[in-house]
Structures are given as structure tokens and as C-alpha cells.
PAVEXSE-546432 format. One record per residue (C-alpha): residue number from 1; x, y, z. Coordinates in steps of 0.001 Angstrom, whole numbers, plus 500000, padded with zeros to 6 digits. Last residue first. Layout:
BEGIN
{num: NUM X: X Y: Y Z: Z}
...
//
This chain:
BEGIN
{num: 167 X: 259666 Y: 395715 Z: 967898}
{num: 166 X: 263239 Y: 394712 Z: 968931}
{num: 165 X: 263495 Y: 391044 Z: 970154}
{num: 164 X: 267226 Y: 390283 Z: 971518}
{num: 163 X: 270340 Y: 391683 Z: 971296}
{num: 162 X: 270620 Y: 395773 Z: 970485}
{num: 161 X: 271485 Y: 396863 Z: 967220}
{num: 160 X: 274930 Y: 399004 Z: 966960}
{num: 159 X: 274299 Y: 402647 Z: 965803}
{num: 158 X: 275736 Y: 402648 Z: 962235}
{num: 157 X: 279520 Y: 404263 Z: 961909}
{num: 156 X: 279586 Y: 407438 Z: 960919}
{num: 155 X: 281764 Y: 407545 Z: 957656}
{num: 154 X: 285388 Y: 407123 Z: 957709}
{num: 153 X: 287164 Y: 411064 Z: 957484}
{num: 152 X: 288524 Y: 411494 Z: 954265}
{num: 151 X: 285745 Y: 412943 Z: 952484}
{num: 150 X: 285643 Y: 415723 Z: 955723}
{num: 149 X: 289225 Y: 416377 Z: 955104}
{num: 148 X: 289364 Y: 416913 Z: 951269}
{num: 147 X: 288103 Y: 420359 Z: 951439}
{num: 146 X: 290799 Y: 421146 Z: 953875}
{num: 145 X: 293320 Y: 419826 Z: 951638}
{num: 144 X: 292491 Y: 421566 Z: 948618}
{num: 143 X: 292700 Y: 424961 Z: 950623}
{num: 142 X: 295686 Y: 423956 Z: 951977}
{num: 141 X: 296807 Y: 423064 Z: 948445}
{num: 140 X: 295991 Y: 426167 Z: 947288}
{num: 139 X: 297667 Y: 428308 Z: 949769}
{num: 138 X: 300638 Y: 426294 Z: 949378}
{num: 137 X: 300815 Y: 426891 Z: 945468}
{num: 136 X: 300245 Y: 430785 Z: 945740}
{num: 135 X: 303401 Y: 430731 Z: 948141}
{num: 134 X: 305237 Y: 428556 Z: 945701}
{num: 133 X: 304298 Y: 431132 Z: 943110}
{num: 132 X: 305692 Y: 434070 Z: 945269}
{num: 131 X: 309133 Y: 432109 Z: 946084}
{num: 130 X: 309328 Y: 431189 Z: 942527}
{num: 129 X: 308865 Y: 435236 Z: 941538}
{num: 128 X: 311513 Y: 436031 Z: 944282}
{num: 127 X: 314047 Y: 433245 Z: 943253}
{num: 126 X: 313674 Y: 434583 Z: 939218}
{num: 125 X: 314504 Y: 438060 Z: 940663}
{num: 124 X: 317586 Y: 437100 Z: 943019}
{num: 123 X: 319051 Y: 435009 Z: 940063}
{num: 122 X: 318647 Y: 438076 Z: 937943}
{num: 121 X: 320256 Y: 440279 Z: 940674}
{num: 120 X: 323284 Y: 437547 Z: 940655}
{num: 119 X: 323744 Y: 437658 Z: 936610}
{num: 118 X: 323744 Y: 441612 Z: 936413}
{num: 117 X: 326568 Y: 441514 Z: 939638}
{num: 116 X: 328331 Y: 438558 Z: 937477}
{num: 115 X: 328048 Y: 441077 Z: 934336}
{num: 114 X: 329452 Y: 444352 Z: 936463}
{num: 113 X: 332499 Y: 441992 Z: 937822}
{num: 112 X: 333271 Y: 441008 Z: 934172}
{num: 111 X: 333087 Y: 444364 Z: 933140}
{num: 110 X: 335487 Y: 445731 Z: 935792}
{num: 109 X: 338034 Y: 442902 Z: 934996}
{num: 108 X: 337617 Y: 443755 Z: 931207}
{num: 107 X: 338544 Y: 447376 Z: 931828}
{num: 106 X: 341528 Y: 446037 Z: 934151}
{num: 105 X: 342737 Y: 443646 Z: 931353}
{num: 104 X: 342657 Y: 446233 Z: 928906}
{num: 103 X: 344351 Y: 448462 Z: 930724}
{num: 102 X: 347303 Y: 446275 Z: 931377}
{num: 101 X: 348160 Y: 446925 Z: 927549}
{num: 100 X: 347948 Y: 450673 Z: 928031}
{num: 99 X: 349877 Y: 450724 Z: 931194}
{num: 98 X: 352955 Y: 448199 Z: 929796}
{num: 97 X: 353110 Y: 450658 Z: 926643}
{num: 96 X: 353980 Y: 453625 Z: 928579}
{num: 95 X: 351699 Y: 456740 Z: 928964}
{num: 94 X: 351058 Y: 457190 Z: 932277}
{num: 93 X: 348527 Y: 459991 Z: 932022}
{num: 92 X: 346515 Y: 457328 Z: 929646}
{num: 91 X: 346874 Y: 454545 Z: 931881}
{num: 90 X: 345784 Y: 456592 Z: 934819}
{num: 89 X: 342549 Y: 457581 Z: 932719}
{num: 88 X: 341417 Y: 453953 Z: 932221}
{num: 87 X: 341704 Y: 453249 Z: 935990}
{num: 86 X: 339993 Y: 456282 Z: 936729}
{num: 85 X: 337104 Y: 455008 Z: 934260}
{num: 84 X: 337062 Y: 451779 Z: 936273}
{num: 83 X: 337194 Y: 453613 Z: 939843}
{num: 82 X: 340409 Y: 454548 Z: 941374}
{num: 81 X: 341263 Y: 454573 Z: 944894}
{num: 80 X: 343793 Y: 456648 Z: 946581}
{num: 79 X: 345698 Y: 455720 Z: 949011}
{num: 78 X: 346017 Y: 457236 Z: 952603}
{num: 77 X: 349235 Y: 459293 Z: 953484}
{num: 76 X: 351506 Y: 458178 Z: 955984}
{num: 75 X: 352365 Y: 454419 Z: 955034}
{num: 74 X: 352093 Y: 452392 Z: 958087}
{num: 73 X: 349028 Y: 450219 Z: 957573}
{num: 72 X: 349492 Y: 450446 Z: 953760}
{num: 71 X: 351814 Y: 447366 Z: 953886}
{num: 70 X: 348746 Y: 445225 Z: 955239}
{num: 69 X: 347254 Y: 445799 Z: 951876}
{num: 68 X: 347907 Y: 441994 Z: 950626}
{num: 67 X: 345905 Y: 440811 Z: 953747}
{num: 66 X: 342805 Y: 442669 Z: 952719}
{num: 65 X: 340360 Y: 443207 Z: 955211}
{num: 64 X: 342050 Y: 444673 Z: 958335}
{num: 63 X: 344079 Y: 447220 Z: 955630}
{num: 62 X: 340693 Y: 448078 Z: 953954}
{num: 61 X: 339114 Y: 448932 Z: 956775}
{num: 60 X: 341886 Y: 450926 Z: 958293}
{num: 59 X: 342502 Y: 453067 Z: 955171}
{num: 58 X: 338256 Y: 453535 Z: 954857}
{num: 57 X: 338595 Y: 454904 Z: 958423}
{num: 56 X: 341374 Y: 457176 Z: 958138}
{num: 55 X: 339650 Y: 458590 Z: 954560}
{num: 54 X: 340137 Y: 457375 Z: 951140}
{num: 53 X: 341568 Y: 459487 Z: 948393}
{num: 52 X: 339385 Y: 459621 Z: 945695}
{num: 51 X: 339590 Y: 458829 Z: 941449}
{num: 50 X: 337295 Y: 458422 Z: 938563}
{num: 49 X: 333818 Y: 459947 Z: 940492}
{num: 48 X: 335808 Y: 462944 Z: 942173}
{num: 47 X: 337062 Y: 463816 Z: 938913}
{num: 46 X: 340662 Y: 462590 Z: 937626}
{num: 45 X: 341530 Y: 464473 Z: 934458}
{num: 44 X: 341836 Y: 467890 Z: 936093}
{num: 43 X: 344126 Y: 466398 Z: 938402}
{num: 42 X: 347035 Y: 465579 Z: 935932}
{num: 41 X: 349888 Y: 466602 Z: 937479}
{num: 40 X: 348524 Y: 465180 Z: 940662}
{num: 39 X: 347695 Y: 461597 Z: 938578}
{num: 38 X: 350764 Y: 461622 Z: 937341}
{num: 37 X: 352709 Y: 462096 Z: 940778}
{num: 36 X: 350497 Y: 459408 Z: 942279}
{num: 35 X: 351367 Y: 457254 Z: 939384}
{num: 34 X: 355255 Y: 457534 Z: 940094}
{num: 33 X: 355081 Y: 457661 Z: 943589}
{num: 32 X: 352781 Y: 453990 Z: 943169}
{num: 31 X: 356135 Y: 452641 Z: 941265}
{num: 30 X: 355382 Y: 451728 Z: 937438}
{num: 29 X: 354635 Y: 448089 Z: 935993}
{num: 28 X: 350841 Y: 448926 Z: 935321}
{num: 27 X: 349678 Y: 445948 Z: 937325}
{num: 26 X: 351886 Y: 447172 Z: 940331}
{num: 25 X: 350556 Y: 450775 Z: 940050}
{num: 24 X: 347244 Y: 449349 Z: 940119}
{num: 23 X: 347924 Y: 447557 Z: 943369}
{num: 22 X: 349278 Y: 450209 Z: 945012}
{num: 21 X: 346541 Y: 453270 Z: 943681}
{num: 20 X: 343869 Y: 450972 Z: 944854}
{num: 19 X: 341366 Y: 449655 Z: 942913}
{num: 18 X: 337655 Y: 450279 Z: 942876}
{num: 17 X: 333917 Y: 449151 Z: 942491}
{num: 16 X: 331950 Y: 451841 Z: 943682}
{num: 15 X: 329102 Y: 451989 Z: 946841}
{num: 14 X: 331713 Y: 454240 Z: 948592}
{num: 13 X: 334435 Y: 451292 Z: 948603}
{num: 12 X: 333924 Y: 447944 Z: 947077}
{num: 11 X: 337220 Y: 446609 Z: 946015}
{num: 10 X: 338948 Y: 444855 Z: 943009}
{num: 9 X: 342157 Y: 443541 Z: 943668}
{num: 8 X: 340908 Y: 439908 Z: 943700}
{num: 7 X: 339535 Y: 440286 Z: 940245}
{num: 6 X: 342780 Y: 441462 Z: 939001}
{num: 5 X: 344060 Y: 437863 Z: 939839}
{num: 4 X: 341252 Y: 436335 Z: 937977}
{num: 3 X: 342561 Y: 438729 Z: 934923}
{num: 2 X: 345840 Y: 437709 Z: 934908}
{num: 1 X: 349053 Y: 439554 Z: 935870}
//
């Protein structure tokens, strides 16, 4: 699977970028059942910040928002979600050549997402700086405009002379 397709599999749940067990198993070329079996056997390698089971509400949200996960709608057990570190750890417990090779792609996809988020944050910071500068310029231009208004007004017209003899 190519890196752009991996980006589409990464979701944000509980504030973490994760990939679900069925997608990770497909990437590693193993059945989901085998992946979950190895995770269960090596539970001490998967603390809560590496992998967690989705709640019922999270499962419904994921199924509703991601078309490729519609098959999970009728599964009896909620899926597991693996963070970047959990995905790497899953490759080590699977210990297949495909899993090891694909783990490199998965890690790179997480790294690219992190870099894109960092770039986005920098862009937002720069836009805030530009907005602040524009506000300062707007205030300065308003002050200049107010000071120029009297100068731009036409001079008062001299009083009209009356017709006839004026002493």
C-alpha cells in the first residue's frame, strides 16, 4: 500500500492520531483476528497510550464518518485503535517480513502528518502576526485620514461683495 493511502487510514480519536486494527492488519498482510490475538498475548507491550479499544459511541462515529469502515458496523467487538507507537509495536509482535517492511511506511505516514500539522500551526501563527500588523496599520491610516480631512476641505469662500458703492 502506498503512503497516500495510509494517510487516509489515520484517524484522530481521543486527541490521538490512530489507525484501526482492521486497517493495520490489512497493511501488515495478516488477518485482523491474528493481529488482535498477538496483541492480547502481548498485552504488556500495549499500554493505553499505544493501543485502546473504542467505545460504542466512538465505533458508531467512525463507521458513520469513514466509508471504508462500514464493515465494522455489525461486528460484535469494538475495534482496537493503535497510535504510532502501537503500530510499531504491532509489527514487532507479528514478526512477519511484511509487517516489518510495512511498519516503515506507517511510521513515515505518521511523521508526515505530524509535519503537516506543524506547518499548519506555523502558518496560523504567521497569519495572526500579519493580522496584528494590519490592525496597527489600519489604526495609523485612520489617524492620518482624520488629520488630512481638514486639509482636504475646500477653503472657506470669501464673503461676496455687494453690488454698488461701498464706503
